[in-house]
N, C-alpha and C positions, 0 to 999 in steps of 0.2 A: 657303715660308709658315709662318707661327706656328699651331700647331693650339689651338682652345680646350680648356681643361682640364675633365675630367670632374668631375661632382658626387660625389667619392668616398663611398662608404657610403650614398648615396640611397636605393637600392632596400631596403637593410634598414630603413631609417627608414620607409619608405613601407608596408611591408608589414607593420610595427609598429604603423601606424595614425598615424604623424606626417605633417602636412602640410609638403611640401617645395615651395618655391616655385620653379618652373621649372628643374627638374633638367636637367643636360646629360649625356647618355648617348651610348653607341655602339651601333650597330645592327650586329649580327652574324649574322643570318640571318632569313628570312622563310618561312611556310609557310601555304600556302592550305588552309583546312579543307576537306574533303570537296569538293562540286562548286558550293558556294555562293559568297558574296561575302565571308566572312571571313577575316582574316589572322592568323594568330600571329606575334607579332615578338619574336625572342630580341635582348636588350638587355642591356647591360653599363655598370656605372658605373666600371670598372677595377678593383674589388675584387669586385664580386659580379656574378652573371648570372643572369636570370631568363628562363624561357619562358612565364611565366604571365602574358603581356603580349598583348593584343589590339588592333587598329585599328578603331577607329569606323567603319562602314561608309561614312559620307559622306567618309571621307578616303581611299577606295581610290585614288582618281585620282592621289595623290602617290607611289603605286609606280610608275605608268607614267610619271612625272615624273622618278624618279631620286631623290627626296628620302629614301625608304627604302632605297637601294641598300646592298649590304654594305660595312661598314667606315664608312660615313656617321657623322658626329657630329651630332647632333639636340639641340634644346632643347626639352623636352616643357611646352609652354605651359598646357594643362589635362589633366586626367586625374580618373578616378573608379575607386574600388576597390568591387569585387563579391564575394558570398560563394558560392561553387559548391560542388558536391559531387564529391569526386575520390576514386574508390575507396572511397567510405564515410566519407570523412574532409572535413571542411570546408577548403577552399582559397580563399584571396584572390585575385583577378584584377584586375590594372590594366588600363583600359582607357583608350587613348589618344584625347583628343578635340581637341587642338590641337598642333600641331608645326611647328618651323622647322628649315631645314637649317643649320647652322653651318659644315659643312666636308663637301665631297663625297667619297665613298669612295675615288674615284681619287686623291685628294690625299693622303688618309691612308696608304692603302696597306697597311693590316694591323691586328690586334688590339692594342687598348692594354692593358697590363698582363698578369697572370695572374688573371683573376676566378674565383671559385668559385660554384657554385650557391647561391642565397641561401636557397633551401627547408633545405639541411642546416645552417643556421646560427639557425633559429627553432625553438624549443622552447614549444609551448604548455604542457607539464608543468610545468617548473620554471622557466623564464624565462632558462636559460643559454643563450647567444649564442656561439658559436665566432666569433672573428673573423680573417680572414687579415691583418689589419694590427696583430695583438698585439704585445705587447712581445717575445715568444719564441715561436719555433715550438712549436705545441702547448698553448701557453696559453689560458685562457678567460677571458672577462671577463663579469659579470654586467650583463645589459641587461634592461629591463623587457621581458616577455611581451607578445604582441600582445594588445591590448584585446579582450575578448569582444564578439561583434557581437549586439545585441539583435535577437530574431526575434520576429515575432508568432507566439504559440501556434498551432497548426494548428487545433485546434477552438474558438479564440476568434473571435468576430465582430469584423470589421474595425472596423464602428461602435463596438462597444464599446471596442475599444483606443483608438480616438481619443478617446473620450468621458471615459474614464479618464485621459487624459494620458500614456499609455505612448508612449514613443518607437518610431517605425514604423522598421525597417530596411527600405529599397526597393532592389531590384535594378535595374541598368540595363537598358535594353531590349536593348541591344549583347550582354549577358551572358547572356540567357535561352537556355536549351537544355532539351529533354525530359527530361534527367538530374535535373533541378530538380523537386521536388514541392510544395516551400514557398516562394512568392516573392510580392511585392507590389510592384507598378510604379507610379511616380508619372509621370503621361504627360499631354501635351495632346492634345486631339482637334483634328488639322488639317483633317479632313473627315468628313463622315457623308453616305451615300448615302440616298437615298430608299427607302422599303419597297417589296421587290418580291415577287411571288408566283410560285410554280411549282406544276405540277400534271404527274404521270407514273405510271407503273404501280405505284410504292410508296406512293403517295399525294400529298398536296398540302400546302402550308404557305407560310409567308412568312418572309424575312429581310431584315437590312440588315447593312453593315459600315461600320466606321470605321477611320480611319487615326490611328494614335498616335505621337507622338514625344516623345523627350527628348535631353539631350545626347549620348547615345551612339548613337542611332539612330532607327529608325522600325519600325513593325510593323503588320501589319493585324489586324483583330477582327471577327469575324462573329458575328451573333446570329441565332439560329432559333425560330420559333414562340413559345412562350411568353415567351422572354428578349426578343423583339422589344416585345412588350406592356409589360414590366416596365421596359425601359431606355429605348426609344426617345425618350419625350417628356423625361426628365431630362437627356439629353446634348446639351450645347450645344458648337458647334464654336468653339474658342477657349479653352475652359475646360480647368483641368487637375483631374485625377481620380487618386485611388487606385484600382488594380484588382487583384483577387487571385482565384485559383482559377478560371482558364480553361484549357482544354486546348490544349497547344501540340503542333502537328504541322508536317510539312515543308510550305513555301509552295508552292502551285500556281501556276506561274509563267505558265501560260497567262492566268491572270486576275489576277494579282498582280503588280504592277510595282514594289514597294517593293524596297529594297536589304536584304533579310533573307532567310535561309535558312529562316524559320518563320513560322507564322501562327497567330492564337489564335481558338478557338472559345468562346463561352460555354455555361457549363453550368448545373444547375439550382443549385449552389452558388456561381455567380459573385458576387462583391461589387464594387460600383462606388459609390465615396464621393467627393463633391466634395471638393478640397483647398482650404482656405481661407488656407493659408500663400501667403507671396509666392513666385512661380515665375518670376522674371525670368531666371534661368538656362536656362530651358527654351524653345527658339526657337518661333515661331507655325507655321511650315512650313520644311522643307528642300527646297531647290532644287538640281538639278545642270544647270545651262543649258549648252544646246549652241549654238554658233553657228550662225547658218543657212548659211553658207558649208561647214561640217563635215558638215550634214545629208546631203549627197549620199555621204558615206563609209559610212554606216548602211545596212543591210539593211531590205528591206521587212517590216513587222510588229513592227519594234523600237519600245519606249517610251522617250520622251525628254521632257525639259522644255525650255521654250523661252521667250525673251524678246524682245520686238520692238515697234516701233511700229506701230501702224494705220495704214497708208497708203491703204487703201480697203476698203470694207464693201459688200458686195452684198445685194440685198434677200432676204427669207426666200422660200425656194422649198417647193413642196408635192410630195412623193414618195409612191408607192404602194409598200409593200413587197410583192414578188412572191409570198413564202410564204403570207401570210394575208390580203393585202389591206390591212394597216393603213397608215394615211396618217402619213407622217413629215414634219417640218419641219426645214429645214436653211437655213445661212446660210455664205457663203463670206467670211472675213476675210484679207485680204492683209497680212502683216507684212513688216518691214523693220528690219534693224538695222544696226551701223556699218560692216559689210562692204559695203554697198550691195547686198546680194543680198535677195531676197523670195521669201517661202513661202506658199503659201495653207494658211489653217486653216479647216476645217469644223467649225461648231458643230451641236448638234442638240437637238431639242425645246425645252424652256424657255430653255435658254442662248442658242439661236438667236433666239428671239423676243424675249428682253428685252435683248440686247446691244445697247448703244449706241456706235458707234464714231465718231460725227461730228466729234470734235474731236480725232482722231487720238491717243487714249488709248496710254500703254505699258501691255502686258499680259504677266503672267507665268503661263504654263501648265504646270501639273505633270501629267505622265502622258498625254502625246497620242501618238497610235499613228502610225507613219509608213507612207505609201502610196505606192504608184508606179504611173502611168499614162503610156503613150506615152513613157517615157523620163523623164518629170518626177517630181518628188518632192512630196508634199504630206503635211499632217498633219491627224487627225480626233481629235476629242475621245471619250471613254469615259464611261460613267456615272461612274466613279470620278474622271474628271479634275477639277482645281481650277484655277480662273481667278481671278486678281487683277488688278484694274484699277487703273493707277497706283498699284503697290505701293511702300511705304517701304523700298527697298532700295537700296545703292550703285549696283549696276549699272543700275538703272532710272533713277536720277537723271543718271547720266553719260549714258545713253543720251536722256534728254529734252533734256540740254542739246545733245547732237550733233544732234538733228532741229531744235531750234529755231533753230540757227545754221546748218548746212549740209544736214543731212539731207533737209529737206522738198523742197529744190529739186534734189537729185541724181538721176541717172537711174539707175533699179535694175533689175538684172538678176535674172530670176524663175527659180528652179528648179522651178517647177510649170508644168503646162501650161495657160497664160491669156495673155489679152492683155497683160497686164504682162511676160511674158517674150517676145514678140514671135510668140507662135503665134496661129492664127486661129481657136481654139476659141470656140463661142458661135452664137448664132442670128442669121444675117444677113438685112438686109431693106435695100432703097434708102429713101430718105426718102420718097417718094411712097407705097409701100407701108405705111411705117411709120406715115405721118400717117393712113392709112385706118384701120389697127388700132388706132392710139389713141384715135380718136374713138368706137370701139365699146366701150372699156373702161368698167368702172363706178366710182364714186367710190373704192371700197376697193381696186381692184386696179392693180397697176403692171405694165410691158410693159418689158424689157430686148433691146436688139439691137446688133448691130454693123453699122457702116457706114463705107464710104471715102468722104470728103468734103473739100472744100476751105473754107477760111475766106473767107468773101465780106467780112464786115465785123465790126468789134468797136466798141460804145458806149463809146467812151474817157471821156467826160465823167463817168459815174457809175461807173466800174469799180472805184474804191479808196475804201475808206472807214476811219476811224479806230476802231480796235477796243481792247477792254480788255487791258492789257499781260500779263495772267496766262496760263500756258501752256495751261489747260485751258478757256478762255473767249474766245470770239470775237464777244461781243455789240457792237454799236457803242456808243460812249461819246458823251456830251452834253458838249461843250466850254463851261465856265463859266468864261471869262476866264483861259484858263491852267490850270485844274483839270478834270481830265476824270472824269465820273461814270460808273460801270457801274452801271445799274439792276439787272441781274441778279445781279451779285455784292454790290450795296449797299454800294460802297465808292466812295471818290474816290482817284485818281492822280494824281502829279504829271506822267505821261506816258502814251503809248500806243503801238500797234504798228500800223503798216498792213496791211490785208488786202485781197484781191482779190475781187471778186464781179461777174465781167464777163458782159454778155449779148453773146453771140457768134452771128452768123449764119453756117451752113454750108449748103452745097448739092452736090448731084450732079447727075446728068442727068434725075432726075425731079422736082426741086423743092429747096426750101430751107426751114429753120426757124430759129428764135431758140432757143437753148440757153444755159442759166446754167453759167458755169465758175468753180469755186471756186479758192483760191489755188494749190493743187497743181496743178491740169490748166492753169490760166492763166500760172502761172511757166514750164512747160514749153513752151508755145508762144512766149510773148515772151521766154524766155532771160535773165530777170532775177527776182531776189525780189520780192515785194510791198513791202518797206521801200525797196529800191532804187527801185523805180516811183514809189512816194509820194514819195520825196524828190526825184526827177527831176521829178514833176509839179510840185512846189511851187518849184524852182529855176530849172528851164527848160522852160516850158509847151510850145515849139514842138517840142523834142527829144524830149519825152514823146509828143506826137501822132504825130510820125514814126515813133518806135518802135511804136505802137499799128498804124500803117498799114502797117508793114513785114511783117507775117504775112500780109497778104491774098492769097489765093490758094496758100497753103500746104498741101498735103495730108496728112491724118493718117487712121489706123484710129482711129475713134470708138466707145466703148461709151456709148450712150445709155439713160438711164432716163427713162420717160415715165409720166406720170399725169394724171388729170383735176383740176383746180384750181378751186374755187368762190371768186371774187373779186368782192365786191359784187354777188351774184346772178348774176354772169356766169361760166359754166362754159366753162373753155379747156383746151387741152391743155398742160401744163408739160412742157418738156425739161430735165434736167440731165445734162451731160456726166460720167459716172461715172468714166472713164479715157479716155487716148488713148496712142497709140504711134507712132511713125514707120511709114511704109509698107513693109514687107517684101515686095516684089513677088514674090519666089517663092512665098511661101505665098499672097499674094492671089492670083496667077495660078491657083494650085492651087484655091482658093476658085472662082475664075470658071469654069476648066473643069468644076467639080463641078456647078455651076450650069447650064453650058450643056448638060452631058449629062442633066441632070434635066429641062430644058426641051424637049430635042428628044428625050426618051425613048430615050436612046441604050443605056441599061442594059438595056431591054427588048428592044430589036431585036437586040443582040449576043448576048442568050441565045437567042434563036431560031434 
């Protein structure tokens, strides 16, 4: 195969301050720095070689993929230069932000050319550069010396520097280290925690932390006591700031899940100034998504980023913390991705109370903790977790398209212990007992239970309606002679989509109830999508009615959510099918045996 040519002399020009567009270089070695997440890359342009090159931490995954294997040829799409202290002397470091493999190391098979260290050919004193491609051995050519980097004077206030119009030289987050004393970063605030308080034998106080990011990486910054009062109200999530004079220290990985070896703490001298310049090159947030099917490979306690469609949302539950009796609020959200695998994500506190998953949104979660229970895996948010609903990301748009076309009707296999995965976890009641419990509810409470029941009847005449065609709206549209009006979106559409809202009667040996089944659950029972059923009802009414009748006497495990509803001053019990699953008779028999033992008091008799 023909190998791509290297961009000869590119490294020397880059370290002199010239901007080289997408240089092509060869990887000659990798070295992990300490026990952290940073990698130093030895690269060559065939004339020069440099070890003062680092990989942005968000690109670490390409090492596992083999993109940066020894001898591979790469195209550096984007990079930044940073000034660092090396043995008392300033040193420029190149941080790679974007890279594409042009040839695999196995195909190249060895080093190209005889490159020499680029550091030996840069003289900041007299501007003389020795070049290995000179006309004769030992000759020297004059090249411009590296342009001096303007620095913010150590004792000059950052605000004064900005007001005076002086250029601010910033350091990329990925290049920060405790060996630097003077630096300014230009970073976006991707998240900000609430103010928390603590009290121990050494005193009491308050703190908050924020996550910062730029092109090169991300870092956590924490404020204590007076700094909380000084900075909390002026910092806004999504805004860009100049930040300087913070203390840098090794990151505590027990509480910090960001890909950085270090974290920052504010001091009395810390300065934070809003950046009014355009900062389109700084991302809003960095995600490192893991597929749900891959979650099983990770260990309990690991922190991961996840992207999925909300397939099902449970009601908010109240728990009591054993240690101090504090009341906790939680909500389980069941997410699915294009692998047809599902996982349960637990939200806590205000996130649980305010979350709305009624229209099956796509959610991106940064920093969820992996848990394990009875062989199943689940996720739980932390105080530092960030949740974005329907994010504007390419991966999210692809997932939304999959869900709209085929994913909504696919059978999901859950890796969490819950009804979606075929297990029998939950509170079991027969329909008669559930009805009695439901009538004792208050208007503000709900009750959720599991039962095995058979479908008795479906009201086919009103099971389908014409809905708004947008992905996130299911409101019924009004047909105005071929133009379909959605009052919720306040828009007219030339088309619509069919949705299911079926009233289904289910029964067991104790009684029967009417329950509402929305599209997801109704499609599972009918074996057709809402769109297919709607078209069938329009084209062949008899076949449609036969299809609806075909599910009679089919048994499922139902998860029913019930609450009291006031309709025209008539209080009635309303039941909704939250989810359903085919009957797993092995697990169902286990549940029956458990109930039989409880009813017969067998456990107490055996112990005696």
